[in-house]
Structure formats: structure tokens, C-alpha cells
N, C-alpha and C positions, 0 to 999 in steps of 0.2 A: 504494500500500500504506500501511497505518497500523498502529501498534503494537497488539498484542492488548490488549483491555480499554479501548481509547480509541476514541471515536467519530470518524468521518471529519469533517473540517471542511468545511462548505459554503462555496464561494467567495462573496465579497460581491457584492451586486447592483451594477450600474453606477450611477454618479451620474445624477441626473435634474435638470437645471437648472430652477430656478424652480418646483419642485414641493414641496409640503408633504404628508406623510402624516399623517393624523389618525386616531387610534384611540379610539373610544368604548367604555368598559368598564363592566361591571355584573354583576349576578348574577340567576339564575333559581332560586328556592328555594335560594339559597346557592351554586349552581354557577355558575362564571364564563361570561360571554359577551362577545364583542367585535364591534363593527362598524367596518370600516376604510374610510376615504375618502381620495381624493387631491384636492388643490386646487392649481391653477396660479395663480401670482401675477404681476402686472405691477408694476414699481417696484423699489425697493430691497429687498434681502434682509431678512427679518424678524429682529428681535432676540429675545432670550429673553422679555422683557416683552411684546412684541407677539405671540409665539406663545402665551404664557399667556392673553392676551386672546382670541386666536383660538380656543383650546380652550374658553373660556367661551362664546363665540358659537356654536360647534358644539354644545355641550351644551344651550344654550338652544334651538337649532333642533330638536334631537332630542327633548327633553322636551316642547316646545310642540306638536310635530306627532305624536309617536309614543306618548307615555305613555297617551293615551286608548285606544289599541289594545291595550295590554299589561295583563295581570292584575296584581293587587296583589302577587303573588309576585315580580315583576320590579322591580329597583331599580338605578338608575345608581350607579356608583362614581366615575367621572371620565373624563378624556380626556388623551391625550398627543399631542404633535405633534413631527415631525422634519422639518426642511428637508433635502431629499435632494440639494441642489445639490452638496455635497461632504462628506467625512467630518468636517470641522471646522465645518460649519454649525450654527446654533443649534437648540435643542430647547426645548419648553415643556410645561406641564401645567396642569390645573385639576381641581377636585373638584366633584361634584354628587351628592347622595343622593336625588334625586327618585324616587318609586316610581310604578308603573303605577296607573291608576285604573279599569280596566275591571272591572266586577262580573261575577261568575259563577264557575263551577268551572274552575280552571286545568287545562291539559293537561300531558302529560309535558314535561320540560325540553327534550326534543329537537325538539319541534314548532316550526316557524318559518313565518312568512309571508315569501315571497320577493319582493323588489322587483328587477326587472330594469331597469337603467339603459340607455336607448337612446342609441346613438351613430351617427354618419353613416359607418359602415364595416361591410361585410358580410364575414364569415369563418366558417369552421368552428371549433368549439372553445369554450372558456370565454368568457363575456361578463360584464361587470361586474354584480354582484348584491350585495344586502344581505339577510341573513337576520335578520329581526326576531323577537324573542321575544314574539310578539303572538298575540292571539286566545284565546278560551275555548271550552269545549265547545259552548255554544249558537251559536257562529259557524260550526259545521261541519254540513253536511247530507250524507246518504247515506254518511257515514263517510270521504269522500275529497274533499270540495269545501267551500271557504269559501262562505258565503252571499253572494248578490249584494250585499246591504247592507254586509257587511264589506269586500268587495273595493272597492266604491265609496268607502267611508270610507278605506281604506288607499291607494287611488290618489290621493285628494285630499290625504291627509297627505304622501305621498311627493313629490307635485308641489310642495306648499308648502315642504317641507324643501329641495328643490332650489332653489327661489326664494330661500329664506333663506340658503342657502350661497353663492349667487351674488351676494348683496347685501352680503357681509362686506367691510369695509374696515378695515385696520389700518396705522397709520404711513404713510398716503398710498398704500399698495399696495391694489389691488383683487384679489379672488379669484374664481375660477370652478371649479366641480366638473368633474373629468375622470376618466377611467380611464387607467391607465398600462400600456402594452404592452411587455413585455420579450422577447417571442418573435414571430417572423413566419416562416411556412412551416417550422415546427419548428426554426428557427435562432435562437439567442439573439442579441439585438441589442446592439451595443456602446453605442448611445445609445437609451434607451427613448423610445417615441413616445406623447405624450399625445393623447387623443381627448376632445373636449368632450362632456359629458353633455347630451343634447338633451331628454329626457323620461323619465318613469317609467311602468312597467307592473307591476301586482301579479298574480302567478299565481293562478288559481282553486284550484289544488291545494295543500294544506298540504305543506310540505317538511320535511326533517329535518336536524338538526345532531346527529349521534349523539354527538359528543364532549361535548356538554352533559350527557350522562347520567353522565359520569365513567368511571373504570376499572371493569373487571369486579369483582364482589364475590364473594369466595371462599365456597363453600358451608360 
């Protein structure tokens, strides 16, 4: 039970040793978006300065590989990182205002290109994905499919992004991109399990992120 007028508090997620959560943030026509990634490190725990540098490296990888897929209405804002090893571990951040460079008529803020990150584990339920604010009207055919050319470009970009993430080194530590599993067989794990990202695949169907449209507007 909780007091009337107060929201119930969600329990904290369990610690994940040697895992850094990185969130890339930006806007689509002024509405916020974010892409979240998990990186596993080997070596000493990163400092604040090293996580700041890590954020810069992730932002560089994002803008180098994905900005050409995004319309000019998309702009990065920055990135933040949190070492999930324990509650007192370091955090960091960096800024980047790079805008998309894809010419053409932008689609609604909710439209997204879905990157599925492949892992060596089969299960039913949610799999690691990234919803990019990418594509323009000319990249869609028959109203419900990305063109083959767009999918090929997005696949190439996602693969290059993965390679760049796995090449990051900071303070003597190496990093690799993983997904983090908190639940197995509908049971919450006391110790989250990381799975190494093996490859990327972009869905031919445009997906949606409805929250990017914002709240309902009163008539």
C-alpha cells in the first residue's frame, strides 16, 4: 500500500558488475528521443573523466554512422553514462549538437527504423533493439516498407556502429556492446546476465515510438 496522492516507488534494479549504461539523447522536431546501450568493460572501473570520454566516443559513433539516415529535423543533445556495478559507481556525460543530414520530407516524430541486435541466445519475448529517428518519406514504399536501398544503408550503418562501440578503449579498459537481461522465465534475476551483441539487422517495416508524439493535445 502507499499513501493517497503519492506514486508507488519502483524497486531499484540489481547491480550489474562491469556494465556501463549509455544513453544517447536528442530531439525530433523539438520532441525528445533517446537510444540506450549497454557496454561491458574489462579492466579497472571507469572514473568520471573516463566515462565523459566514453560518452564522447559513443556520440561520435552515433553521428558518424546514423546522422546520414536521419532528416535535418533530428538533432543530438548529448549522452550520459552510468557504471551499474554498484550504487556509488561513477557516472559521466558529454554534449553533441550534430543534426541529421538526410534530405527530403521528414515523417511524423513517431516513425522509427528498428535495429535488432542479434545475440547467441534464443527466447520468447523482448530482444535488444534500437529505434532510430531515421528515414524520410521517399524511403518508404507501399506505405509500410522501407526501400531496399534504405535498409541496406541502415544495416551497414548499424554494423559499423557496433564495430565502433566494440573498439572503444578508455583508461586501459576495453569495451564491448551487450544486452542486459534482468528476467528469465518470467522470474526477475538477482544478478543480471549480459549477452554479447553479435550482429545487427534492420527491419523492413517502419516502426513507431508513439511517445515521441508527446501528450494528447486538448481540443
